[in-house]
C-alpha positions in Angstrom: -28.6 3.9 -6.9 -25.3 3.4 -8.5 -24.6 0.2 -10.6 -21.5 -2.0 -10.8 -21.0 -0.7 -14.3 -20.9 2.9 -13.2 -18.3 1.9 -10.5 -16.1 0.1 -13.0 -16.4 2.8 -15.6 -15.5 5.5 -13.1 -11.8 4.4 -13.1 -9.8 6.7 -15.4 -7.4 5.4 -18.0 -4.3 6.8 -16.2 -5.2 4.8 -13.1 -5.6 1.6 -15.2 -2.2 2.2 -16.8 -0.5 2.7 -13.4 -2.1 -0.3 -11.7 0.1 -3.3 -11.0 -1.0 -6.8 -11.8 -2.3 -7.6 -8.3 -4.2 -4.3 -8.2 -5.6 -4.7 -11.7 -6.8 -8.4 -11.6 -7.6 -8.8 -7.9 -7.9 -5.6 -5.8 -10.0 -3.6 -8.4 -12.5 -6.4 -9.0 -12.9 -7.2 -5.3 -13.3 -3.4 -4.6 -16.4 -3.2 -6.9 -18.8 -5.0 -4.6 -17.4 -3.3 -1.5 -17.8 0.0 -3.2 -21.4 -0.9 -4.0 -22.0 -1.7 -0.4 -20.3 1.5 0.8 -22.5 3.5 -1.6 -25.6 1.6 -0.4 -24.7 2.5 3.2 -24.1 6.1 2.1 -20.6 6.1 3.3 -18.4 9.0 2.2 -15.1 8.4 0.6 -13.3 9.9 3.6 -15.2 7.6 5.9 -13.9 4.6 3.9 -10.4 6.1 4.2 -10.7 6.4 7.9 -12.0 2.8 8.1 -9.1 1.6 6.0 -6.6 2.9 8.6 -8.4 0.9 11.3 -7.8 -2.2 9.3 -4.1 -1.4 8.7 -3.4 -0.6 12.3 -5.6 -3.3 13.7 -4.1 -5.8 11.2 -0.6 -4.8 12.1 -1.3 -5.2 15.8 -2.8 -8.7 15.4 0.0 -9.8 13.1 2.4 -9.0 15.9 0.8 -11.5 18.2 2.0 -15.1 19.0 0.0 -18.1 17.9 -1.7 -18.8 14.6 -5.1 -17.3 14.4 -4.5 -13.8 15.6 -1.7 -13.2 13.1 -3.7 -14.9 10.5 -6.7 -12.5 10.9 -4.2 -9.7 11.1 -2.8 -10.6 7.7 -6.4 -10.8 6.4 -7.1 -7.3 7.7 -4.0 -6.0 6.1 -5.2 -7.4 2.8 -8.6 -5.9 3.4 -6.8 -2.5 3.7 -5.5 -2.9 0.2 -9.1 -3.4 -1.1 -10.4 -0.4 0.9 -7.6 1.6 -0.5 -9.3 1.2 -3.9 -12.8 1.6 -2.5 -12.4 5.1 -1.2 -11.3 6.4 -4.6 -14.2 4.6 -6.3 -16.7 6.2 -4.0 -15.1 9.7 -4.5 -15.2 9.3 -8.3 -18.7 7.8 -8.6 -20.3 10.4 -6.3 -18.1 13.2 -7.7 -17.0 14.2 -4.2 -13.2 14.1 -4.7 -11.5 16.9 -2.8 -7.9 18.0 -1.7 -8.7 16.8 1.8 -9.8 13.4 0.6 -6.6 13.0 -1.5 -4.5 14.1 1.5 -6.3 11.8 3.9 -6.0 8.9 1.5 -2.2 9.4 1.2 -1.7 9.7 5.0 -3.7 6.5 5.6 -1.5 4.8 3.1 1.7 6.0 4.9 0.3 4.6 8.1 -0.3 1.2 6.4 3.2 1.1 5.1 4.6 1.5 8.6 2.1 -1.0 10.1 3.0 -3.7 7.6 6.8 -3.5 7.8 7.0 -3.0 11.5 4.6 -5.8 12.3 6.6 -8.1 10.1 9.6 -7.3 12.2 7.8 -8.1 15.5 6.3 -11.2 14.0 9.7 -12.7 13.1 11.3 -11.4 16.3 8.8 -13.2 18.5 9.4 -16.5 16.7 13.2 -16.3 16.4 14.5 -13.9 19.1 16.5 -12.0 16.4 16.4 -8.4 17.7 18.2 -7.1 14.7 15.2 -8.0 12.5 13.4 -5.0 14.1 16.2 -2.7 12.8 15.9 -4.3 9.3 12.1 -3.7 9.1 12.4 -0.3 10.6 15.0 0.7 8.0 12.8 -0.7 5.3 9.8 1.3 6.5 11.9 4.5 6.7 13.3 4.0 3.2 9.8 3.4 1.8 8.5 6.6 3.4 11.5 8.6 2.3 11.1 7.7 -1.3 7.4 8.6 -1.2 8.0 11.9 0.5 10.7 12.7 -2.0 8.3 12.0 -4.8 5.6 14.2 -3.2 8.0 17.1 -2.9 9.0 16.7 -6.5 5.4 16.6 -7.6 4.7 19.9 -5.8 7.5 21.5 -7.8 6.9 20.2 -11.3 3.2 19.2 -11.2 1.4 15.9 -11.1 1.6 14.9 -14.8 5.3 15.4 -15.2 6.0 13.7 -11.8 4.0 10.6 -12.7 5.8 10.3 -16.0 9.2 10.6 -14.2 8.7 7.5 -12.1 5.9 5.6 -13.9 8.0 2.4 -14.1 8.9 2.6 -10.4 5.3 3.2 -9.4 4.0 0.2 -11.4 6.7 -2.1 -10.0 5.9 -1.0 -6.4 2.2 -1.5 -7.1 3.0 -5.0 -8.3 5.3 -6.3 -5.5 4.6 -3.9 -2.5 1.9 -3.1 0.0 -0.9 -3.2 -2.6 0.8 -6.0 -4.5 1.8 -9.6 -4.2 3.4 -9.0 -0.8 0.1 -8.9 1.0 -1.3 -12.3 0.1 2.2 -13.8 0.7 1.9 -12.7 4.3 -1.1 -15.1 4.7 0.6 -17.9 2.8 4.0 -17.7 4.6 2.3 -17.4 8.0 0.3 -20.6 7.3 3.5 -22.5 6.4 5.8 -20.9 9.0 6.3 -24.1 11.0 7.3 -26.0 7.8 9.2 -23.3 5.9 10.3 -20.2 7.7 12.4 -18.9 4.8 9.3 -17.6 3.0 8.8 -14.8 5.5 12.5 -14.2 5.7 12.6 -13.9 1.9 9.8 -11.4 1.8 11.6 -9.3 4.5 15.0 -9.5 2.7 13.4 -8.6 -0.6 11.6 -5.6 0.9 14.8 -4.4 2.4 16.7 -4.6 -0.9 13.8 -3.3 -3.0 12.9 -0.3 -0.9 16.4 0.9 0.1 17.6 0.5 -3.5 14.4 2.0 -4.8 14.7 4.9 -2.3 18.2 5.7 -3.5 17.4 5.4 -7.2 14.2 7.5 -6.9 15.9 10.3 -4.9 18.9 10.4 -7.4 16.6 10.4 -10.4 14.2 13.0 -9.0 17.1 15.2 -7.9 18.5 15.2 -11.4 15.2 16.0 -13.0 14.5 18.7 -10.4 17.9 20.3 -11.3 17.0 20.3 -14.9 13.6 21.8 -14.2 15.3 24.7 -12.3 17.6 25.4 -15.2 
């Protein structure tokens, strides 16, 4: 049977360097016992990836509901997705079963989660304020996030993984720190719990995401376009 030490030691140095603060100090440590449980249950890495999308979609649906407890547990499930997003990689590395399919499935499950989080935030605020335009804001945020990631994947296919990671290493770490696998996820729980007393918390997260992901999308595309041009030359 695999040990906690083997799970911890399986994380490569490049992953450690790329991790944001929330991932490094919270998600990775929490993922270790869940990885141990997955290994004990003989779950495959792909199975964990499929399970993670259930948490992201289910959490997004619950977060869209009215009341307190359903959105609360929805936010908890979304945070659980962030942990499982680390667990599937741990299982693949420890059992040495990493595969192209697994990497592709993990990426797709992540894209689904990005949509689920932003769109559910829009519905959450809309149901409590009646502001229909907030749905456009969160839809635009989700689209900008996905466009930036698709642009990066296309660039990586052209120049290779190592060069692509070096090109946007700062942007990746920043997104890891404040985005879907960063501080934004626990803030969903916090600001939901204090919604009745201070609504601006959730509004602030939404506004920050809009600015961060639209700005990040434009900067990433321009940066990668320039680097791709130089690569062709």
